[in-house]
N, C-alpha and C positions, 0 to 999 in steps of 0.2 A: 502383412498382418492386417486383419480387419479392424477398423476403428469402431469404438463404442461411443458414439456421439450423444451428448446430453446438453440440453439447453438449460441455462440458469437465468431466470429473469428476476430483476430486482426493481421495486418501485418504493419510493418513500421520500420523506422530507430530506432535502439535500443537507449533508453534513460531511465533515472531514473524515477520511478513513474508510469509506464504504468499499471502494475498490481494493484497498490494501487488505482489509479483513477477509474479503471473499477470496482474493487471489492467494493469500497466505494459506487459507484453509484448503484450497485445491492443491497447492504446491506441496503441502505436508503429506498428501496422499498420492503423490506421483501422478497427478492428473494434469494433462497438458491443455493450456488455453489455446484453442485453434483460432478463435475470432472473438472480438469484443467490440460492442457498440454501446456508447453511453452518451447521454446528454442531460442537461438540466433545463427543465421547462417551468418557468414561473416559480422557482423555488423547489421543484420536485425533481428528484434524481430518478432517471430511468435507464436501466442497463439490460442488455441481452448479451450473455456470454455463452459461446459454444465451446464445450470442452470434450476432450477425448479421455475416457476412463479405461481404455483397454489395458494400460499398464498399472492400473491402480489395484491395491489389495482390498479395497473396500467396495461395497455394493452401492447402488444408487440409493437404497433405503438408508444406509448408514450416512451417506453424504447429505441426504435430506435432513436427517436428525441433527447432524453437526451444524448445518446452515440454519436450522431453526433456532439454535442458540443465538446466533448472530442476528437473526430476524427479530427476536425478542429484545435483545440488548440494545439494538440500534433503532427499534421502532420501524422496521421495514416489512414489506411483503416480498417473500422470496419463494419462487416456484422452481422446482427441479423436474424436468421432463425428458424422457428418452426422445431422441430425434424423431422416431416414428410417430409417437403420440403428438408431439408438437406439430409435425407436418399434417397429420390428420385433422387436428383441431383448427388449423389455420388454412385449410384448403378452401379455395373459393369455388 
């Protein structure tokens, strides 16, 4: 089966529960976390999560909408991009 890979990037003031909120949101929609990288730099939380949406009943647009609620509630900046768009934007 072909994977439908999507990058979720999160930046914001560090606080408890960021990873929990986002991972619970993707779990509820049968989205698998393939890779996760996070760190806190001088009080700012930075995370890149690679997820596979191939078994999910929702679209990437619906995922963006749901994560935008978390973005607003937690004062974060969350981007959701298909793997192809992410790779194109970060090509050197």
